N, C-alpha and C positions, 0 to 999 in steps of 0.2 A: 504494500500500500504506500501511497504517496500523500504526504500531509503538507498543507500550507498552514503554518502556525502564525496567527494574527499577532500584530505588534503588542496588543494589550494582554495577550496570553503569555508572552514573554519568552526570552531566550533559554531559560532553564528547561521549559517544556520541550522546546525544539531540540535541545541537546540530549535530553533523556530519550526522546523518540529516535534520534539518530543512534544512540547507544543500543537501542532495541533492534536496530537493523533496518529501520524504515528510511525511505528517502524523504527529506524534509526541505522545504523552502521556508526560511524564517523571515518574516516581514521585518521584525526588529533588526535583524542583521543586514538585510539586503534591500529593503524598500520602505524605510521609515517614512511616515507621513503619507503613504499612498492612500488613495480614497477607497472606500468600500466597493464602489463600482469597479474600479480598476482591479482590485483583488478578486472579486467574484468572476470577472471576465478572464483574468489570468488563470485562475483555478480551473475554470471550465475548459478553456482552450488547451491547457496543459495536463488536465486529468488529475488535479490535486483534490483531496478532501480537505475542506477548511476546518481548522480547529480555532475556536474563538470564544470569548466570553462577552462579546458585543452583540446585544439584542438587535441592533440595526440590520444585521445580516438576515434575520427573520423577516423584517420589514421589506427588505430588497427582494427576497425570494417569494414570500407569500403575497405581498401586495403589488409589487412591481414586476413580478414574473421572470426574474433572472433565472437562467438555467444553471445547473450545478451538477457536480459529480458526488456530492455529499457534503454535509455540514455537521459538525459536532459543536453544539452550543453548550458551554459550561455555565450553569446557573448555580453557583456555589455560595454558600454562606461564608466559607473560609477561602479567601482568594490567594492564599499563600501558595507559592510554587509547589511545595511538598504535597499539599492537598490536591492541587490540580493533577499532579503526577499520579497520586494514589487513585484518584477517580478514573483517570485515563487507563491506568493499569487494569483496574477491574473491568472497565468497558471493553478493552481490547481482549482480555482473557475470555470474557463471556459472549461477546458479540462481534468479533472481528469480521466474521463472514457475512454480516448483515449491514455493514456501514455504507458500502458503495451505493450512491444514488438516494440516500436517505437524509432527511433532516432529523437529527437526533438531539434531543434536549436531555442533558445529564445533570442530576443533582447528586449530593452525597448519598441519597437513598433511592433514587429512581432513574430509570432510563425510559424515554418515550420516543418512539419512531413515527415519522410521517414521510410518506413518499410524495414528492412534489416535483413538478417541472422536469 
């Protein structure tokens, strides 16, 4: 799997995903300040699954109809990097085969899937 890790999600998450053997594009490292529109289009054109904690991606996809190859929206009480990694670790262990093409909302306790676009 290939992940585009949004700037707000942070370089620590991007590094951890790389350590797990995934291909990663880190917005923090390579495209700071890029607009959500640019990132959604880049992710779609290049086949990345977006990892973000920015609710605006839901707006862009649900209301504005942007196409995507998958979005993981982290809606966490604890926004520290270690918690983001722990939640992603559980998600990838339990659902890695179901992420492509899905809009996935993940909290510390729940995973919700929606297929859109």
